[in-house]
N, C-alpha and C positions, 0 to 999 in steps of 0.2 A: 376465687374467694374474694370477698370484699370486707374491709374492716374500717370502722370509723376511726379517724385519727385527729388528734388535737396537738398543735404546736404551742407550747406554753413557755413563757419567760418566767422563771421562778426567782424568788427573793428580790422582787421589784414590783412596783405598782404601775409601771409604764412599759410600752412597747420598746423592744431592743435594749432593755436593761437586764441586769442579773444574768442568769444562765438558762439557755434554751433546752427544752426536752420535748421530743415527739412521743406522744402516748398512743399506743395502738390498743384500742379497746377490744377485749376478747382475743388478743393475740398470744396469750400465754401458752397455748397448745402448739404454736408454730415451732419448727425445728430450729436448732441453734444456728445453723448456717444461714437460714433466711433472716433471723433476727439480726445477726451481725451484718449481713448484706444491707439490711435496711438502715442500720446505723451509719454504715459507710456512705450510703446514698444521701443521707441528710447532712453529712459532715459535722454532726454534733458529737460531743464527747460521749453521751449516753442517751439511750431511749428505753422506754418501759413498755411492757406487754402484760395486760391484765387478764384475769380469769377467775373462775369460782374457787372458793376455798372451803375446806371442811373444818378449819380451825380458826378462821377469822372472817371478817366481812368481805374481803377481797384478797386475791393472790396477786402479787406483783413480781415480775421478773425484770431484772436490770441487765442491760447489755452495753458493753463497749464495742468498738469496731472489731476487737480481737477475741473477746471472751465474755461469758456471763460472770457477773460479780454478785456477791450476796446482798448488797445494800448500797444505796447512794442517797444523799440528802436532797439535793435540788430536784431529782426526778420524783422523789416521794411527794414533795410539795406540788410539783407539776401534775402528777397523777391524780391526786385528790382534787386539785382545782379543775382538771379536765372532767372528772366524774361529776362534780357539782355542776359544771357548765352544761353537761349533757342531761342533767336531771336525774342521774343515777343515785345520787345521795343528796341530802339536805344539810343544813347546819346541825352541829352536834358532834357526838363522838362516834368514831369507827375504828376498826383495827385492820391492819394489813399483815398478811402472811408474807414474810420475806425469808430468804435463806439464812439471814442473820437472826431470825426470831420474829416474834410478834411486835409490831410497832403501832402504838396507839397514836391517834391523830384527833385533834379537835378542830372543827371547821366553823368559821364564822365569816360568811360572805366570801371575799377574795383573800382572806387571811387564814393561814394554816399554822397549827401548833402541834409539832410531832415530838414524841419522846423517844430518843435513841436509847439503845440498850446500854447497860452498865459497861463502862470501859474495861478493856483488857490492856494492861500495861506490859509492854515487852522490854526488850533490851535497850540500854543506852548505846549510842553510836558516837565514836570520837568526833569531836568538832572538825578536826582536819579532814576526816573522810567525807563528811557531809559538805564542808565548805568547798571542796574541789568540784562537787557536782554542780554548784551554783557559781563557780568562778570567783568566790570572794575569799577574803582573808579569814582564817579561823578565829582571829581576835575579834571579828565582827559578830561572832555568835556568842550571845550573852549567857546561855545556860545549856546544860548538857542535852543534846538532841536525844529523842527517845521515840521508839515505836509505840503508838497508841491506836487502838481501834474501838469505835462505837458501832461496829458493823463492817468497817473496811479500814485496814491499817494504813497509817501514814507515819512518816518520821517528822515529828513536830520540832521545828527549829526556830528559836527566837533570835532575831537579828537586832543589831544596834539601833537602827533608825530607818526612816523611809528612804533615804538616799541609798542605803545598803540594799534595801528590799528592791528598789528599782534597778539596781546594778546587777541583780542576779541573772545569770544566763545559763542555760542548760548545757552541760557537757556530757555527751553520751558515753565517751570512754570512761570518764570519772564515775558516771552512773553505773556502768557495768562493774567497775571495781568496787563500788559501794555495795552493790547486790552480792558480789562474790564475798566480800568481807562479812556480810550479814547472812550468808548461806541461803540466799533466795534465788530461785530460778525464775526466768521470765524477763521481759524488758519493759513492761508497763505496769509495774506493781510497786507499792510501798514508797512512792516518791516523797522527797522532802516537802513538807508544807511550811513555807517560809512566812513568818509573822513578826510584826513589830508592835510594841505595846503603845501605839499611838494610832488614832483613827485616820483615815484618808480625809475625813471632814470633821468639823467640830462636833458632829453628832455621833461619831464613832469612838470606840475605845481600843479596837485592834484593827490592823490592816494586814491583809495576807495575799500571798500569791501561790499558785500551784502550776509549775511547769511540767509538761508531760512528754513521755517518750512516744515515738511512732508505734502504731499507726494512729493514735489519737491526735487531735489538734495540738498545737504547740503549747497552749495555755488554757486553763479552765477559768471562765469568768467568775463563778462563785461555786464553792465546793462545800456543800452542807455536811457531808460525812466527815470531811477533814476538819471543818469548823467545830463539830461536836467533839471530835478527838482532841482538838486544840484546847477547847474549853476545859475538858477533864484534866489535861496536862497542866494548864496554867493554875488551876485550882489545887491540884494534888501537889504541885511543886512549889506552892506558896508564892506564885508570881503575880497574883491578883489579890486584892484585899476583900473583894466581895464576889459571890458566885454568879452574879448577874452582870452582863455587859452587852454592848452593841458591837457586832463584828461586821467589818466592811471588806469588800474584795471586788476586783474587776474595774476599778476606776481608771487604771492606766490603759485598759483596753477599750475605754469608752462604753463599758457596760457595767455601770455601778450597781452593786448589789449590797443588801443589808439584811442581817438577821439579829433578832434579840435572843440571847443565849442565857440559859439558866442551868447551872450544874446542881444536881440534886444530891444531897447527902454531905456528910463530913468529908474533909480533905482525904482522909484515909479510908473512907467507906462510901464512895460515890455509887449511887444506885441507878443513875441515868443522866441524860443531858437533854434538856428541852430546847428545841429550835423553833422560833416563830418567825414567819415571814409572809409576804404577800405573793401573789401570782397574777400574771396577765395573760389571758388567752389571746395569742397572736393570730392564729388562723386555724381553720378546721376544714377537713375534707375526707376523702375516701381513698384507702389504699387498695389497689387491685393486684392480686397475686394469681 
């Protein structure tokens, strides 16, 4: 079997920026083991596999190296950009069927604007439990960390400043204790999403990092699903004055990424989170299985 594949850098307008995702066109019917093996082959955090849908314009499956996940942000941008590159879609509106629900996307050239689903707010986690995961002092966490999902859950954790953000280091033993405290099984789920309320550049309003457990790579360059959850958290917790802001991530990895974020609805009645960003087609080819 042969499949068209595009490798796309998402949330950037240039090669080797943002976060990479390989999109396997027509691969949604592949078995889970093959999809995970492909992710491992690429050494990327996530890859997508597309197919026909009865409820949307296209079905998208998202895979880590270890499992299928219901949704991911930068792979959504990458998938739509790859489809446009192949001439499968044009500019305008389309919908994606994901395990997290229907995701609307607006396409304009190399720019994508997706609306993530309404957030689900989970439990607060004690600062000392989360701080140990990143090897920082609990006093450097400015607000109560909380599980939030706009399709994929993360523990949103606001830290004092960029120096604190850059000092974060992943402690696997502390992460296991954090999962046990939260009653969660697995080793690559619900990681803390570390954010400071200052951009990496003068053009940004927030700067974030996501450190990952094996078998994923150690750090994610730009995390669209976590950024959406973070936007909902900041708005709901009254930590930002306006529901629109520019989110930055990946600069410390040499892969700067940026998204324009808009939280929809009142602070206590959020209906969705819009994420807008660019994508760059890095390379295209054929997968032979």
